[in-house]
N, C-alpha and C positions, 0 to 999 in steps of 0.2 A: 634172692641170690641166683635162682635158676632162670630168672627172666632176662638177665643181662646178656649171657651168651647167645640166647635166641635172637634178641634184638640186634646184636652185633652181626649175626649171620645173615639176618634179613636185609639190613641196610645196604651192604655191598652188592647184593643181588639186584636190588631195585636201582642202584646207581649204575650197575653194568647195563641193565635194560635201557635206561635213559640214554646212556652213552651210545649203545648200539643203534637206538632210534635216531639219535642226532647224526650218526655217521651214515646210516642207511638213507636218510632223507635226501641229502645231496646226490648220493649215488643213484637213487631212483630218478631224481630230476635229470641227471646226465643221461641215463639210459632212455628216458622219455624224449630226449632231444635227438633229432635226426637232421641230416643235411637236406637242403632244398636244391631245386634244379639250378638256381642261380650259383650256388657254390660249385656244383658239378661243372657248369659252363666256365666259371672262372678258373677252375683247376685245369680244364682242357685247354683254355687259352694260354695259361702259363706253362704248359707242359714243354714247349720248345726251349724255354729258359733253363729248365732242369736238364734237358737233353744236352745243352751246351755247357754244362758245369764242369767238363773235363779240363778246361783251360783255367788259369788263375783268375782272369777277369770274369769268365763265365761262372766260376765257382762263387766268387764274391757276389755277383748279381743274383745267382740262385739262392744264396743264403739270405740276402736282403729281401728278395721276393717272398721266400718261404716265411721269413719272420713277419713280414707285413700281412701275409695271408693268415698266419696263425693268430696274430694280434687281432685281426678283423673277426676271426671266428670266436676268439675268446671274448671280445667286446660284445658280439652278438649274443653269446651264451649268457653273459653277465646281464645284459639288458632284457633278457626274456622275463616276462612277468611270473610271479608266483601264483599259485592257484587262487589264493584269497583275493587277488587283484581283479579277477574276472568272475562275474556271476552269470549263470545261464538259467533261463526259465522256459519250460515248454508248456504252452497253453493250447490244450486240445479239447474238443467237445467230448462230453461223456458218452453220447450216443450218435451214431451215424447210420442212416438208412442204407440198406443194401442197394448199391447203384446210385445213391444220392451223394451230393457234394456238400461238404461242410468246411467252414473256415477254421484254420488253426494258425499258430505262429510260434516262433522261437524269439526270445528276447535276451539279448546279450548286453551286459553292462560292465564298463571298466570302472571299478571302484576307486582305484588309485593308480598313480604312475603316469604313463604316457598313452597316447593314442595307439591302439592295437590294430593289427591286420590279421584277421582270423578267417578260418574255413570251418564249416560245420558239416557233420555227417550223422545221419540218423538211419539206423537199420530197422525199418518198419516190418512188422509181421506180415504174413501173406494175406491175412484177412483185411488189411487196410492198404490202399494204394494212395500215393501222393503225386502231385504234379512235379514235385521236387523234393528229394530227400538228401541231396547234397548241394551245398551252397558254396560257391567259389569265394575267393578273397573278398571280405567285407571289412570296412573300416568301423571300428568301435571307439568312439570318443568318450572322454571322461565325463563331459558335461551332458551327454545325450545318449539314451539307449539305442541300440541297433535292433530293429524289429524285422524279422524275416518271415513274411507271410507264406502260408502253405495251404493248399486245398486238398482235403482228404476225400476219399471215396471208399465206401464200404464194398469190399470184394467178396467176403464170405461171412455168413452170419455166425455170431458167437462173441465171446469176451476175449479180447486180445491184449495182453501186456505189451506195452510199447518199448520197454527196455531202456538201455542207456544211450546217451548222446555223446559223441566224440567231437571235441573242438581242438583244432590245431592253430597255434599262435606263432606268427613269424617274428624273428628277431628284428632289431632296429635296422640292420643292413639287409635283412632278408636272406641271410646265408644259412641259417638253421631255424628250425621250428620245434616247438614243444607240444606234446599231445596231452590234453586233459580229458578225462572221462567222468561223466556224471551219471552214476547209477540212479535210475528213476523207478518209481513204483506206480506211476499213473497207467491207466488202461483205457481202452475204447471199446464200447459195446456196439457191435454191428447188429442192427435190428431190422425187421422187415421194413421195406421202403414206405415212408409216410409222405412222399413228395406230394405237394398240393393239398395237404390235409386242411390247412387253414382256408384255402380257397373253396374246397368242397364244403367245409363247414359253413362258411359265410353265405355261399350261394344257396345251400340247402335251407338255411334259415330265412333267407329273403326270397325263396322260391324263384330263383333266377338260374335254373339249371340249363336253360337254353344256351347260356354262355359257354357251357361245357359240351355242347352237342347233344344235350338231353332234352326231352320233351318237358315243357312246363305244365304242371298239373294244377288245375284249379281246385283249391281246397275248401273254400268257404261253402258251407252247407252240404258238403259231400260226406261228412263224417257222421258218427252215431252218438257222439257225446254232446249233451246239451251245454251251450255256451252262454246264452242270454236271450233277452227280448229286445226287439227294435220295431220301429214303425214299418208297416207294410209298404213295399215299393212295387211298382209294376214289374212283373216278371217273376215274382215270388210264387212258389207252388202253393195252391190253396190248402193242401194238407199241412202246411207249416203254420197256418194261422192259429193263434192261441185265442180261442173264443172267450174264455174267462177274462183274460187280460183286456181283450177288446171291449167287453161289456163294462169293465171297470173304468177304462179310460175314454171310451166313446170314440176311439179311432181304431182302425185295423192294426193289430199287433201280430208280428210274425216271430216264431221261435227260430233261433240261429243255432246251428250245430257246428262243431269242429271235429277234427280228427281225434279219435279217442287216444288218450295218452296212457302210458303205463303198460304197453304191450311187451311181449318177450321175444327177443330175437336170439336164436341159437345158431352159431357158426359151426358147421360140420365140415372138416377139412380132411380130404383123403390124402394120405402121404404114402400111398402104395406105388407099385411099379410104374404105372403110366405117368406119375407126377415127377419121375426122375428125368424125363426127357428135357433136353435143353431148349430154351428159347433164347437164342443168342448165346451168351456165356452163362446164363443163369437158369437153374432148373425151374420148371413150371410151378413146382411147389412153392417157390419163393414169391412168384407173382400171386398165387392164391393167398398166401399169408398177408401180403401187402394189401390186397383188396379187402380181405377179411378185417384187417385192422382199421382201414379207412371206413368201412361200413360200420364197424363197432363205434367209431368216433361219431359218425353222423347219427347213429341210433341213440347214443347216450345224449347227444344234444337235443334229440326229440323226446327225451324223458323216458325212453324205453329201457327195459332190462336187457342185458347182453351177457351171453355165456358162450363157451366154445368147447368143441370136441374134436380131437385129432386122432385119426385111426388109420391102421393098415389092416393086418390080420388080427390085431388086438387094439385095445384102447391105449393110445400113447399119451394123451393129455386130456384133462377135464377141468373146466372152470365153470362152476355153477353160475347161473344168471344173477347178476346184481345190477345196481343202478349207479350212474355217475362215474366219477374218476376212479372209484374203486373197481368198477367193472373193467375199465381199460387196463389198469394195472394187473388185475387178476388174469385177464385174457393174455396179456403180454407175458407174464411170468409162466403161464401154462404152455404157451406155444414156443417160447424161445429155445428150450432144449431139444425140440423135435427136428427131425430131418427126414427127407424122403428115403424110402427103402425099396428093395426089390420084391417085397412081399405083395401078394394079391390082396386087395382090400376085402374085408369081411363086412359087407353092408348089414348083414343080419345082426352081427354083434354090435355094430354101431347103433342101429335102430333099437336094439334091445336095451342098450345102455341109456339111450334117450328116453325110452319108455319108462325105465325104472327110476331115472334120476330127474327127469323133467316131466312131471305129470300135467302141469298147466299147458293149455293149448298155446303153441308158439309158432312163429315163423322160422322154419328151419331152412337155412341157406346152405346147400351142399355143394362144395367145390370139388369136382372130380373130373374124370374123363371116361367116356364110354366108347369103346372101339368096335364092339360087335353086339348083335342081338342077344347072344347067350349071356354075356356079362350084364346086360341091362335087364334081363328077365327077372333076376332076383331083386334088382332095385325097383322095377315096376311092381312086382308083387308086394314088396314091403311098403312102398308108398301108398298104394291103393288100400292096403290093409290098415295103415295108420292115418288115413285121410281124415277120419273122424276126430283125431286128437291133434294133429299138427298140419300146418300148411307148408308144403315143401316147394322150394325153388332149387332146381338143379342147374348149377353153373358148369356147363361142359366146356372145357378148355380146348379150343381148336388148335390143331397142329398145322400151322401155316406152311411149313416146309413140305409136309405131306400133300397139301393142296396144290402147291406149286409144282411138285413132282408129278402129280396126276395130269398136268397140262403141259405136255412136251412142246418144244419149239417145232417149227415146220421142218427144219433140217436135222432133226434128231436122228441119232444112230440107232442101230438095231437094239443094242443093249439098253439105251435110254428109253426106247419104246417098250421094252419088256418091263423096265422099272416103272414106267408110267402106268402100264396095265396093272401091275401089282398094287401101286399106290391108289389107282382108281377103284380097285376092288375093296381096299380098306376104307376109302372115303364113302363108297356106296353102302358098305355094311354099317358104318357109323351113322350115316343119315337115316338108314332104316331103323336103327336102334333108337335114335332120337325121335323119329316119327312115331314109333310104338309108344314111347313114353308120353308124348304129347296126346296121342289118341287115348291113353289111359287117364288123362286129366292132370298130368304132371306139368307144372310150369317149367319150361326149359329155356335156358339162355345158352345159345351156341355162339361163343365169342372168342376172339383172339386174346391171348394173355395180355398183350399190350393195351387192348381196348376194354378190358374186363371191368375195371373199376367203375367207369361211367355207366356201363350197362347194369351192373349190380345195384348201384345206388339208385338209379332211375327205377328199376323194378321194385326196390324196397319202398320208395316214396309212392309209387303208383299203388301198390297193395295197401299201404297205410292210408292213403287218401280215400280209397274205396272201402276202408274198414273191413277188409277181407277176413281179418281175424275175429 
């Protein structure tokens, strides 16, 4: 008995909600409909007719013209498609390298009705640039999808939600258009640039680094790991002859060695103050990350273990050395959240962390910049102290703008000459610091950020071929 009144009170409420939705739907559709430029032009052309409506003949003509225009607008509104008649799909890559280009597309399909004339707008986040985010009128036919290609470029590292896409559809006569919005949940991750990774990998495996401007390193017989036995050929070193195998077979047999596998490469990346300086539109820290990731890829292809350490005045990221694809993923996830800061790098803390967490002798590739002898003094002391444990390669990122400023033109003004003198003083101090590091036995690469990757990979392969570890 008590359930009947409750049911009776609920049913009218649900009916009212359905009625309100049914009424609101066409209202929203009308509000989403806007006039086009064609309707504005037509109205402007017909304006003199309404201005002459004061006379009986002019009034009749004005009424007729107004009726025709209203009928045309109503017809255009009626022929506008519903949302279900148009499908939109955005196909974007999951990852884009910083400064790299990647292909994406928008796919529009007319599910039913007539051929549509549409315009598409996409408001991309600041971390992603596109060659076109607005597409003018395009024709979408029922029998074939309309594909709008777009080229994306990573502008700022991070994970960027792409947001919604807006599509405007013109009426049959082109007098009005309706706006549809598609809320999207897809996102693009802008990662350190990996441009050329496949080419570097292929050439490093085939020892054809000369194609990249790198020195080709002869690897057979230069390593320390035993590979196998073969017959002696003229030119083989006598110390390579295996006399026991020679006695068994009756011919001279030589031992063959290859580069030892399974070494450890640690990537130490400075994210301190000097790495915030721009090289073009990108901080030099981003170039260091890109080179580090490419080196990690080549090292994993060479069966080495790879780890990473990012630091400024404290340890910002740490990835223990592992092997294979797991190493690349671990290094990537470790360095992705990091960014360059205005803090001074604490080399002592970085080397202390390496000593505690990486006890096995490793090749440590340090990406940093040294601007004066004082800042390099601590680095020299730390590297010489830990030389018995790790082999260090310091990649010093050169400031090309500073070098060009130190060489003024012949007709330079007085202020430009003063700037050149200050720049030359900084360049000289930096060269002295790097010279002190080399004199202390530190392997130093003084390279431009744009040419850094080739030099780093070349030095890695050279040290590996010589079995320096």
